PyMOL CGO cylinders between C-alpha atoms (Angstrom):
from pymol import cmd
from pymol.cgo import CYLINDER

trace = [
    CYLINDER, 100.78, 46.55, -57.39, 102.13, 47.36, -54.04, 0.3, 1, 1, 1, 1, 1, 1,
    CYLINDER, 102.13, 47.36, -54.04, 100.29, 50.73, -54.17, 0.3, 1, 1, 1, 1, 1, 1,
    CYLINDER, 100.29, 50.73, -54.17, 96.90, 49.02, -54.91, 0.3, 1, 1, 1, 1, 1, 1,
    CYLINDER, 96.90, 49.02, -54.91, 97.28, 46.88, -51.76, 0.3, 1, 1, 1, 1, 1, 1,
    CYLINDER, 97.28, 46.88, -51.76, 98.01, 49.78, -49.38, 0.3, 1, 1, 1, 1, 1, 1,
    CYLINDER, 98.01, 49.78, -49.38, 94.53, 51.44, -49.34, 0.3, 1, 1, 1, 1, 1, 1,
    CYLINDER, 94.53, 51.44, -49.34, 92.93, 48.14, -48.59, 0.3, 1, 1, 1, 1, 1, 1,
    CYLINDER, 92.93, 48.14, -48.59, 95.34, 47.25, -45.85, 0.3, 1, 1, 1, 1, 1, 1,
    CYLINDER, 95.34, 47.25, -45.85, 95.02, 50.55, -44.28, 0.3, 1, 1, 1, 1, 1, 1,
    CYLINDER, 95.02, 50.55, -44.28, 91.16, 50.24, -44.44, 0.3, 1, 1, 1, 1, 1, 1,
    CYLINDER, 91.16, 50.24, -44.44, 91.48, 47.04, -42.54, 0.3, 1, 1, 1, 1, 1, 1,
    CYLINDER, 91.48, 47.04, -42.54, 93.71, 48.51, -40.08, 0.3, 1, 1, 1, 1, 1, 1,
    CYLINDER, 93.71, 48.51, -40.08, 91.37, 51.37, -39.35, 0.3, 1, 1, 1, 1, 1, 1,
    CYLINDER, 91.37, 51.37, -39.35, 88.38, 48.81, -39.05, 0.3, 1, 1, 1, 1, 1, 1,
    CYLINDER, 88.38, 48.81, -39.05, 90.37, 46.60, -36.61, 0.3, 1, 1, 1, 1, 1, 1,
    CYLINDER, 90.37, 46.60, -36.61, 91.52, 49.61, -34.75, 0.3, 1, 1, 1, 1, 1, 1,
    CYLINDER, 91.52, 49.61, -34.75, 87.85, 51.03, -34.48, 0.3, 1, 1, 1, 1, 1, 1,
    CYLINDER, 87.85, 51.03, -34.48, 86.69, 47.52, -33.47, 0.3, 1, 1, 1, 1, 1, 1,
    CYLINDER, 86.69, 47.52, -33.47, 88.98, 47.25, -30.66, 0.3, 1, 1, 1, 1, 1, 1,
    CYLINDER, 88.98, 47.25, -30.66, 88.12, 50.84, -29.45, 0.3, 1, 1, 1, 1, 1, 1,
    CYLINDER, 88.12, 50.84, -29.45, 84.55, 50.32, -29.50, 0.3, 1, 1, 1, 1, 1, 1,
    CYLINDER, 84.55, 50.32, -29.50, 84.97, 46.95, -27.55, 0.3, 1, 1, 1, 1, 1, 1,
    CYLINDER, 84.97, 46.95, -27.55, 87.23, 48.85, -25.07, 0.3, 1, 1, 1, 1, 1, 1,
    CYLINDER, 87.23, 48.85, -25.07, 85.74, 52.17, -24.68, 0.3, 1, 1, 1, 1, 1, 1,
    CYLINDER, 85.74, 52.17, -24.68, 82.13, 51.47, -26.21, 0.3, 1, 1, 1, 1, 1, 1,
    CYLINDER, 82.13, 51.47, -26.21, 80.65, 53.70, -28.94, 0.3, 1, 1, 1, 1, 1, 1,
    CYLINDER, 80.65, 53.70, -28.94, 79.95, 57.00, -27.24, 0.3, 1, 1, 1, 1, 1, 1,
    CYLINDER, 79.95, 57.00, -27.24, 83.59, 57.38, -25.72, 0.3, 1, 1, 1, 1, 1, 1,
    CYLINDER, 83.59, 57.38, -25.72, 85.30, 56.42, -28.99, 0.3, 1, 1, 1, 1, 1, 1,
    CYLINDER, 85.30, 56.42, -28.99, 86.43, 59.20, -31.12, 0.3, 1, 1, 1, 1, 1, 1,
    CYLINDER, 86.43, 59.20, -31.12, 87.94, 59.35, -34.51, 0.3, 1, 1, 1, 1, 1, 1,
    CYLINDER, 87.94, 59.35, -34.51, 91.21, 60.84, -32.89, 0.3, 1, 1, 1, 1, 1, 1,
    CYLINDER, 91.21, 60.84, -32.89, 91.38, 57.61, -30.62, 0.3, 1, 1, 1, 1, 1, 1,
    CYLINDER, 91.38, 57.61, -30.62, 90.74, 55.33, -33.56, 0.3, 1, 1, 1, 1, 1, 1,
    CYLINDER, 90.74, 55.33, -33.56, 93.49, 57.13, -35.45, 0.3, 1, 1, 1, 1, 1, 1,
    CYLINDER, 93.49, 57.13, -35.45, 96.01, 56.58, -32.69, 0.3, 1, 1, 1, 1, 1, 1,
    CYLINDER, 96.01, 56.58, -32.69, 95.08, 52.99, -32.35, 0.3, 1, 1, 1, 1, 1, 1,
    CYLINDER, 95.08, 52.99, -32.35, 95.43, 52.45, -36.02, 0.3, 1, 1, 1, 1, 1, 1,
    CYLINDER, 95.43, 52.45, -36.02, 98.67, 54.41, -36.35, 0.3, 1, 1, 1, 1, 1, 1,
    CYLINDER, 98.67, 54.41, -36.35, 97.14, 56.76, -39.16, 0.3, 1, 1, 1, 1, 1, 1,
    CYLINDER, 97.14, 56.76, -39.16, 96.10, 60.18, -39.42, 0.3, 1, 1, 1, 1, 1, 1,
    CYLINDER, 96.10, 60.18, -39.42, 92.56, 61.28, -38.96, 0.3, 1, 1, 1, 1, 1, 1,
    CYLINDER, 92.56, 61.28, -38.96, 92.49, 62.30, -42.53, 0.3, 1, 1, 1, 1, 1, 1,
    CYLINDER, 92.49, 62.30, -42.53, 93.32, 58.89, -43.69, 0.3, 1, 1, 1, 1, 1, 1,
    CYLINDER, 93.32, 58.89, -43.69, 90.31, 57.45, -41.66, 0.3, 1, 1, 1, 1, 1, 1,
    CYLINDER, 90.31, 57.45, -41.66, 88.13, 60.11, -43.45, 0.3, 1, 1, 1, 1, 1, 1,
    CYLINDER, 88.13, 60.11, -43.45, 89.23, 58.76, -46.90, 0.3, 1, 1, 1, 1, 1, 1,
    CYLINDER, 89.23, 58.76, -46.90, 87.54, 55.58, -46.32, 0.3, 1, 1, 1, 1, 1, 1,
    CYLINDER, 87.54, 55.58, -46.32, 84.59, 56.50, -43.66, 0.3, 1, 1, 1, 1, 1, 1,
    CYLINDER, 84.59, 56.50, -43.66, 82.92, 60.09, -43.68, 0.3, 1, 1, 1, 1, 1, 1,
    CYLINDER, 82.92, 60.09, -43.68, 81.71, 59.66, -40.15, 0.3, 1, 1, 1, 1, 1, 1,
    CYLINDER, 81.71, 59.66, -40.15, 82.12, 57.55, -37.05, 0.3, 1, 1, 1, 1, 1, 1,
    CYLINDER, 82.12, 57.55, -37.05, 78.48, 56.29, -37.57, 0.3, 1, 1, 1, 1, 1, 1,
    CYLINDER, 78.48, 56.29, -37.57, 79.75, 54.92, -41.07, 0.3, 1, 1, 1, 1, 1, 1,
    CYLINDER, 79.75, 54.92, -41.07, 82.82, 53.16, -39.35, 0.3, 1, 1, 1, 1, 1, 1,
    CYLINDER, 82.82, 53.16, -39.35, 80.61, 51.67, -36.88, 0.3, 1, 1, 1, 1, 1, 1,
    CYLINDER, 80.61, 51.67, -36.88, 77.94, 50.48, -39.43, 0.3, 1, 1, 1, 1, 1, 1,
    CYLINDER, 77.94, 50.48, -39.43, 80.80, 48.68, -41.17, 0.3, 1, 1, 1, 1, 1, 1,
    CYLINDER, 80.80, 48.68, -41.17, 81.93, 47.02, -38.02, 0.3, 1, 1, 1, 1, 1, 1,
    CYLINDER, 81.93, 47.02, -38.02, 78.33, 45.87, -37.14, 0.3, 1, 1, 1, 1, 1, 1,
    CYLINDER, 78.33, 45.87, -37.14, 78.15, 44.45, -40.87, 0.3, 1, 1, 1, 1, 1, 1,
    CYLINDER, 78.15, 44.45, -40.87, 81.41, 42.53, -39.99, 0.3, 1, 1, 1, 1, 1, 1,
    CYLINDER, 81.41, 42.53, -39.99, 80.06, 41.36, -36.78, 0.3, 1, 1, 1, 1, 1, 1,
    CYLINDER, 80.06, 41.36, -36.78, 76.95, 40.10, -38.42, 0.3, 1, 1, 1, 1, 1, 1,
    CYLINDER, 76.95, 40.10, -38.42, 78.98, 38.19, -40.98, 0.3, 1, 1, 1, 1, 1, 1,
    CYLINDER, 78.98, 38.19, -40.98, 81.11, 36.66, -38.26, 0.3, 1, 1, 1, 1, 1, 1,
    CYLINDER, 81.11, 36.66, -38.26, 78.13, 35.52, -36.46, 0.3, 1, 1, 1, 1, 1, 1,
    CYLINDER, 78.13, 35.52, -36.46, 76.49, 34.09, -39.69, 0.3, 1, 1, 1, 1, 1, 1,
    CYLINDER, 76.49, 34.09, -39.69, 79.76, 32.08, -40.19, 0.3, 1, 1, 1, 1, 1, 1,
    CYLINDER, 79.76, 32.08, -40.19, 79.76, 30.78, -36.59, 0.3, 1, 1, 1, 1, 1, 1,
    CYLINDER, 79.76, 30.78, -36.59, 76.12, 29.64, -37.14, 0.3, 1, 1, 1, 1, 1, 1,
    CYLINDER, 76.12, 29.64, -37.14, 76.72, 27.95, -40.55, 0.3, 1, 1, 1, 1, 1, 1,
    CYLINDER, 76.72, 27.95, -40.55, 79.63, 26.03, -39.11, 0.3, 1, 1, 1, 1, 1, 1,
    CYLINDER, 79.63, 26.03, -39.11, 77.47, 23.88, -36.82, 0.3, 1, 1, 1, 1, 1, 1,
    CYLINDER, 77.47, 23.88, -36.82, 74.86, 22.81, -39.46, 0.3, 1, 1, 1, 1, 1, 1,
    CYLINDER, 74.86, 22.81, -39.46, 75.05, 19.37, -40.64, 0.3, 1, 1, 1, 1, 1, 1,
    CYLINDER, 75.05, 19.37, -40.64, 72.34, 18.69, -43.13, 0.3, 1, 1, 1, 1, 1, 1,
    CYLINDER, 72.34, 18.69, -43.13, 72.49, 14.95, -42.25, 0.3, 1, 1, 1, 1, 1, 1,
    CYLINDER, 72.49, 14.95, -42.25, 71.01, 15.86, -38.83, 0.3, 1, 1, 1, 1, 1, 1,
    CYLINDER, 71.01, 15.86, -38.83, 67.41, 16.57, -38.02, 0.3, 1, 1, 1, 1, 1, 1,
    CYLINDER, 67.41, 16.57, -38.02, 66.18, 20.12, -38.02, 0.3, 1, 1, 1, 1, 1, 1,
    CYLINDER, 66.18, 20.12, -38.02, 65.97, 20.57, -34.30, 0.3, 1, 1, 1, 1, 1, 1,
    CYLINDER, 65.97, 20.57, -34.30, 69.39, 19.29, -33.76, 0.3, 1, 1, 1, 1, 1, 1,
    CYLINDER, 69.39, 19.29, -33.76, 70.93, 21.77, -36.11, 0.3, 1, 1, 1, 1, 1, 1,
    CYLINDER, 70.93, 21.77, -36.11, 68.51, 24.51, -34.70, 0.3, 1, 1, 1, 1, 1, 1,
    CYLINDER, 68.51, 24.51, -34.70, 69.70, 24.05, -31.15, 0.3, 1, 1, 1, 1, 1, 1,
    CYLINDER, 69.70, 24.05, -31.15, 73.43, 23.85, -32.40, 0.3, 1, 1, 1, 1, 1, 1,
    CYLINDER, 73.43, 23.85, -32.40, 72.98, 27.13, -34.26, 0.3, 1, 1, 1, 1, 1, 1,
    CYLINDER, 72.98, 27.13, -34.26, 71.27, 28.92, -31.35, 0.3, 1, 1, 1, 1, 1, 1,
    CYLINDER, 71.27, 28.92, -31.35, 74.00, 27.57, -28.84, 0.3, 1, 1, 1, 1, 1, 1,
    CYLINDER, 74.00, 27.57, -28.84, 76.61, 28.84, -31.23, 0.3, 1, 1, 1, 1, 1, 1,
    CYLINDER, 76.61, 28.84, -31.23, 75.04, 32.18, -31.54, 0.3, 1, 1, 1, 1, 1, 1,
    CYLINDER, 75.04, 32.18, -31.54, 74.63, 32.51, -27.57, 0.3, 1, 1, 1, 1, 1, 1,
    CYLINDER, 74.63, 32.51, -27.57, 78.30, 31.66, -27.06, 0.3, 1, 1, 1, 1, 1, 1,
    CYLINDER, 78.30, 31.66, -27.06, 79.32, 34.31, -29.68, 0.3, 1, 1, 1, 1, 1, 1,
    CYLINDER, 79.32, 34.31, -29.68, 77.29, 36.94, -28.04, 0.3, 1, 1, 1, 1, 1, 1,
    CYLINDER, 77.29, 36.94, -28.04, 78.68, 36.06, -24.50, 0.3, 1, 1, 1, 1, 1, 1,
    CYLINDER, 78.68, 36.06, -24.50, 82.44, 35.69, -25.55, 0.3, 1, 1, 1, 1, 1, 1,
    CYLINDER, 82.44, 35.69, -25.55, 82.73, 38.51, -28.23, 0.3, 1, 1, 1, 1, 1, 1,
    CYLINDER, 82.73, 38.51, -28.23, 84.19, 41.58, -26.35, 0.3, 1, 1, 1, 1, 1, 1,
    CYLINDER, 84.19, 41.58, -26.35, 82.64, 43.96, -28.70, 0.3, 1, 1, 1, 1, 1, 1,
    CYLINDER, 82.64, 43.96, -28.70, 79.25, 42.53, -28.47, 0.3, 1, 1, 1, 1, 1, 1,
    CYLINDER, 79.25, 42.53, -28.47, 79.30, 42.47, -24.72, 0.3, 1, 1, 1, 1, 1, 1,
    CYLINDER, 79.30, 42.47, -24.72, 80.43, 46.11, -24.63, 0.3, 1, 1, 1, 1, 1, 1,
    CYLINDER, 80.43, 46.11, -24.63, 77.65, 47.07, -27.00, 0.3, 1, 1, 1, 1, 1, 1,
    CYLINDER, 77.65, 47.07, -27.00, 74.99, 45.40, -24.79, 0.3, 1, 1, 1, 1, 1, 1,
    CYLINDER, 74.99, 45.40, -24.79, 76.49, 47.06, -21.50, 0.3, 1, 1, 1, 1, 1, 1,
    CYLINDER, 76.49, 47.06, -21.50, 76.51, 50.60, -23.08, 0.3, 1, 1, 1, 1, 1, 1,
    CYLINDER, 76.51, 50.60, -23.08, 72.93, 50.04, -24.17, 0.3, 1, 1, 1, 1, 1, 1,
    CYLINDER, 72.93, 50.04, -24.17, 72.10, 48.81, -20.86, 0.3, 1, 1, 1, 1, 1, 1,
    CYLINDER, 72.10, 48.81, -20.86, 73.90, 51.68, -19.01, 0.3, 1, 1, 1, 1, 1, 1,
    CYLINDER, 73.90, 51.68, -19.01, 73.56, 54.50, -21.60, 0.3, 1, 1, 1, 1, 1, 1,
    CYLINDER, 73.56, 54.50, -21.60, 71.20, 53.74, -24.08, 0.3, 1, 1, 1, 1, 1, 1,
    CYLINDER, 71.20, 53.74, -24.08, 73.12, 55.13, -27.03, 0.3, 1, 1, 1, 1, 1, 1,
    CYLINDER, 73.12, 55.13, -27.03, 70.80, 55.21, -30.00, 0.3, 1, 1, 1, 1, 1, 1,
    CYLINDER, 70.80, 55.21, -30.00, 73.43, 54.21, -32.44, 0.3, 1, 1, 1, 1, 1, 1,
    CYLINDER, 73.43, 54.21, -32.44, 74.32, 51.18, -30.45, 0.3, 1, 1, 1, 1, 1, 1,
    CYLINDER, 74.32, 51.18, -30.45, 70.77, 50.29, -30.28, 0.3, 1, 1, 1, 1, 1, 1,
    CYLINDER, 70.77, 50.29, -30.28, 70.28, 50.48, -33.89, 0.3, 1, 1, 1, 1, 1, 1,
    CYLINDER, 70.28, 50.48, -33.89, 73.54, 48.37, -34.39, 0.3, 1, 1, 1, 1, 1, 1,
    CYLINDER, 73.54, 48.37, -34.39, 72.26, 45.63, -31.98, 0.3, 1, 1, 1, 1, 1, 1,
    CYLINDER, 72.26, 45.63, -31.98, 68.87, 45.73, -33.82, 0.3, 1, 1, 1, 1, 1, 1,
    CYLINDER, 68.87, 45.73, -33.82, 70.46, 45.09, -37.17, 0.3, 1, 1, 1, 1, 1, 1,
    CYLINDER, 70.46, 45.09, -37.17, 72.47, 42.22, -35.67, 0.3, 1, 1, 1, 1, 1, 1,
    CYLINDER, 72.47, 42.22, -35.67, 69.20, 40.55, -34.35, 0.3, 1, 1, 1, 1, 1, 1,
    CYLINDER, 69.20, 40.55, -34.35, 67.41, 41.05, -37.62, 0.3, 1, 1, 1, 1, 1, 1,
    CYLINDER, 67.41, 41.05, -37.62, 70.28, 39.22, -39.29, 0.3, 1, 1, 1, 1, 1, 1,
    CYLINDER, 70.28, 39.22, -39.29, 70.31, 36.38, -36.70, 0.3, 1, 1, 1, 1, 1, 1,
    CYLINDER, 70.31, 36.38, -36.70, 66.49, 36.16, -37.33, 0.3, 1, 1, 1, 1, 1, 1,
    CYLINDER, 66.49, 36.16, -37.33, 67.16, 36.10, -41.17, 0.3, 1, 1, 1, 1, 1, 1,
    CYLINDER, 67.16, 36.10, -41.17, 69.55, 33.33, -40.69, 0.3, 1, 1, 1, 1, 1, 1,
    CYLINDER, 69.55, 33.33, -40.69, 67.14, 31.19, -38.48, 0.3, 1, 1, 1, 1, 1, 1,
    CYLINDER, 67.14, 31.19, -38.48, 64.33, 32.15, -40.92, 0.3, 1, 1, 1, 1, 1, 1,
    CYLINDER, 64.33, 32.15, -40.92, 66.38, 30.39, -43.76, 0.3, 1, 1, 1, 1, 1, 1,
    CYLINDER, 66.38, 30.39, -43.76, 66.78, 27.14, -41.56, 0.3, 1, 1, 1, 1, 1, 1,
    CYLINDER, 66.78, 27.14, -41.56, 62.94, 27.22, -40.82, 0.3, 1, 1, 1, 1, 1, 1,
    CYLINDER, 62.94, 27.22, -40.82, 62.19, 27.37, -44.60, 0.3, 1, 1, 1, 1, 1, 1,
    CYLINDER, 62.19, 27.37, -44.60, 64.57, 24.52, -44.89, 0.3, 1, 1, 1, 1, 1, 1,
    CYLINDER, 64.57, 24.52, -44.89, 62.90, 22.66, -42.08, 0.3, 1, 1, 1, 1, 1, 1,
    CYLINDER, 62.90, 22.66, -42.08, 59.41, 23.28, -43.83, 0.3, 1, 1, 1, 1, 1, 1,
    CYLINDER, 59.41, 23.28, -43.83, 60.84, 21.93, -47.36, 0.3, 1, 1, 1, 1, 1, 1,
    CYLINDER, 60.84, 21.93, -47.36, 62.08, 18.91, -45.60, 0.3, 1, 1, 1, 1, 1, 1,
    CYLINDER, 62.08, 18.91, -45.60, 58.80, 18.34, -43.92, 0.3, 1, 1, 1, 1, 1, 1,
    CYLINDER, 58.80, 18.34, -43.92, 60.28, 18.61, -40.61, 0.3, 1, 1, 1, 1, 1, 1,
    CYLINDER, 60.28, 18.61, -40.61, 58.30, 21.53, -39.34, 0.3, 1, 1, 1, 1, 1, 1,
    CYLINDER, 58.30, 21.53, -39.34, 55.02, 23.67, -40.44, 0.3, 1, 1, 1, 1, 1, 1,
    CYLINDER, 55.02, 23.67, -40.44, 54.94, 27.49, -40.31, 0.3, 1, 1, 1, 1, 1, 1,
    CYLINDER, 54.94, 27.49, -40.31, 52.58, 29.90, -41.94, 0.3, 1, 1, 1, 1, 1, 1,
    CYLINDER, 52.58, 29.90, -41.94, 55.16, 32.63, -41.29, 0.3, 1, 1, 1, 1, 1, 1,
    CYLINDER, 55.16, 32.63, -41.29, 58.82, 31.59, -41.21, 0.3, 1, 1, 1, 1, 1, 1,
    CYLINDER, 58.82, 31.59, -41.21, 60.06, 35.04, -40.15, 0.3, 1, 1, 1, 1, 1, 1,
    CYLINDER, 60.06, 35.04, -40.15, 57.67, 35.27, -37.05, 0.3, 1, 1, 1, 1, 1, 1,
    CYLINDER, 57.67, 35.27, -37.05, 58.49, 31.53, -36.31, 0.3, 1, 1, 1, 1, 1, 1,
    CYLINDER, 58.49, 31.53, -36.31, 62.29, 32.52, -36.38, 0.3, 1, 1, 1, 1, 1, 1,
    CYLINDER, 62.29, 32.52, -36.38, 61.88, 35.65, -34.18, 0.3, 1, 1, 1, 1, 1, 1,
    CYLINDER, 61.88, 35.65, -34.18, 59.90, 33.57, -31.73, 0.3, 1, 1, 1, 1, 1, 1,
    CYLINDER, 59.90, 33.57, -31.73, 62.53, 30.77, -31.91, 0.3, 1, 1, 1, 1, 1, 1,
    CYLINDER, 62.53, 30.77, -31.91, 65.40, 33.21, -31.06, 0.3, 1, 1, 1, 1, 1, 1,
    CYLINDER, 65.40, 33.21, -31.06, 63.46, 34.98, -28.29, 0.3, 1, 1, 1, 1, 1, 1,
    CYLINDER, 63.46, 34.98, -28.29, 62.40, 31.84, -26.72, 0.3, 1, 1, 1, 1, 1, 1,
    CYLINDER, 62.40, 31.84, -26.72, 66.03, 30.46, -26.66, 0.3, 1, 1, 1, 1, 1, 1,
    CYLINDER, 66.03, 30.46, -26.66, 67.44, 33.56, -25.30, 0.3, 1, 1, 1, 1, 1, 1,
    CYLINDER, 67.44, 33.56, -25.30, 64.71, 33.80, -22.61, 0.3, 1, 1, 1, 1, 1, 1,
    CYLINDER, 64.71, 33.80, -22.61, 65.74, 30.13, -21.42, 0.3, 1, 1, 1, 1, 1, 1,
    CYLINDER, 65.74, 30.13, -21.42, 69.41, 30.51, -21.80, 0.3, 1, 1, 1, 1, 1, 1,
    CYLINDER, 69.41, 30.51, -21.80, 70.02, 34.20, -20.57, 0.3, 1, 1, 1, 1, 1, 1,
    CYLINDER, 70.02, 34.20, -20.57, 67.06, 35.67, -18.96, 0.3, 1, 1, 1, 1, 1, 1,
    CYLINDER, 67.06, 35.67, -18.96, 65.95, 32.79, -16.91, 0.3, 1, 1, 1, 1, 1, 1,
    CYLINDER, 65.95, 32.79, -16.91, 69.56, 32.76, -15.41, 0.3, 1, 1, 1, 1, 1, 1,
    CYLINDER, 69.56, 32.76, -15.41, 69.05, 36.14, -14.00, 0.3, 1, 1, 1, 1, 1, 1,
    CYLINDER, 69.05, 36.14, -14.00, 66.72, 35.07, -11.31, 0.3, 1, 1, 1, 1, 1, 1,
    CYLINDER, 66.72, 35.07, -11.31, 66.78, 31.26, -11.06, 0.3, 1, 1, 1, 1, 1, 1,
    CYLINDER, 66.78, 31.26, -11.06, 69.49, 28.27, -11.33, 0.3, 1, 1, 1, 1, 1, 1,
    CYLINDER, 69.49, 28.27, -11.33, 70.90, 28.37, -14.77, 0.3, 1, 1, 1, 1, 1, 1,
    CYLINDER, 70.90, 28.37, -14.77, 69.77, 25.76, -17.06, 0.3, 1, 1, 1, 1, 1, 1,
    CYLINDER, 69.77, 25.76, -17.06, 72.38, 23.16, -18.64, 0.3, 1, 1, 1, 1, 1, 1,
    CYLINDER, 72.38, 23.16, -18.64, 72.62, 23.32, -22.68, 0.3, 1, 1, 1, 1, 1, 1,
    CYLINDER, 72.62, 23.32, -22.68, 70.92, 19.80, -22.45, 0.3, 1, 1, 1, 1, 1, 1,
    CYLINDER, 70.92, 19.80, -22.45, 67.97, 21.08, -20.43, 0.3, 1, 1, 1, 1, 1, 1,
    CYLINDER, 67.97, 21.08, -20.43, 67.45, 24.21, -22.75, 0.3, 1, 1, 1, 1, 1, 1,
    CYLINDER, 67.45, 24.21, -22.75, 67.57, 21.82, -25.84, 0.3, 1, 1, 1, 1, 1, 1,
    CYLINDER, 67.57, 21.82, -25.84, 65.09, 19.28, -24.57, 0.3, 1, 1, 1, 1, 1, 1,
    CYLINDER, 65.09, 19.28, -24.57, 62.56, 22.03, -23.32, 0.3, 1, 1, 1, 1, 1, 1,
    CYLINDER, 62.56, 22.03, -23.32, 62.93, 24.16, -26.34, 0.3, 1, 1, 1, 1, 1, 1,
    CYLINDER, 62.93, 24.16, -26.34, 62.86, 21.30, -28.81, 0.3, 1, 1, 1, 1, 1, 1,
    CYLINDER, 62.86, 21.30, -28.81, 59.77, 19.90, -26.95, 0.3, 1, 1, 1, 1, 1, 1,
    CYLINDER, 59.77, 19.90, -26.95, 57.99, 23.21, -26.90, 0.3, 1, 1, 1, 1, 1, 1,
    CYLINDER, 57.99, 23.21, -26.90, 58.62, 24.04, -30.60, 0.3, 1, 1, 1, 1, 1, 1,
    CYLINDER, 58.62, 24.04, -30.60, 58.36, 20.34, -31.94, 0.3, 1, 1, 1, 1, 1, 1,
    CYLINDER, 58.36, 20.34, -31.94, 55.16, 19.21, -29.79, 0.3, 1, 1, 1, 1, 1, 1,
    CYLINDER, 55.16, 19.21, -29.79, 53.59, 22.43, -28.32, 0.3, 1, 1, 1, 1, 1, 1,
    CYLINDER, 53.59, 22.43, -28.32, 52.71, 22.95, -24.61, 0.3, 1, 1, 1, 1, 1, 1,
    CYLINDER, 52.71, 22.95, -24.61, 49.75, 20.39, -25.00, 0.3, 1, 1, 1, 1, 1, 1,
    CYLINDER, 49.75, 20.39, -25.00, 51.89, 17.42, -25.91, 0.3, 1, 1, 1, 1, 1, 1,
    CYLINDER, 51.89, 17.42, -25.91, 55.35, 18.14, -24.17, 0.3, 1, 1, 1, 1, 1, 1,
    CYLINDER, 55.35, 18.14, -24.17, 57.05, 14.86, -23.45, 0.3, 1, 1, 1, 1, 1, 1,
]
cmd.load_cgo(trace, "trace")
């Protein structure tokens, strides 16, 4: 029984070391040799689980996506209205993005170097987030709280609008508070521009 646990433990150890290396040095500067040193295993051990650095990175992106989904799920309360849940989900995702060391490093590397693998990884994360929001949009439609002919497109617009208000606006203007973002965002999507309160 002890022998059965070791490969799983080693794989987890390798993934944690790789995530740490990607967070500290970025994707481009991380090598399998560096990961093996951080994990305390030989390079050959890494290759028993992951054929390439790309495979290992893909596993970490999957884990990051799962982690982000859990953050979003944790703030949903089905007794609350759709827009309150939606704002809480979006705020949770934003906080995760801003505080997660690996996520921040990947965004920095994409800005500074434009590493294609990092770009692909961040696109996968965004698609997963849009997919999660789409599920919430579908739930809102079923509950009669919102209308949408295309829940995926609606989810994408929701995410991009929230990020524009919470991140992009701050680059050139006075930052908006969480309450201001929530009020404007909810008004825009609930009432539209013509009927904003």
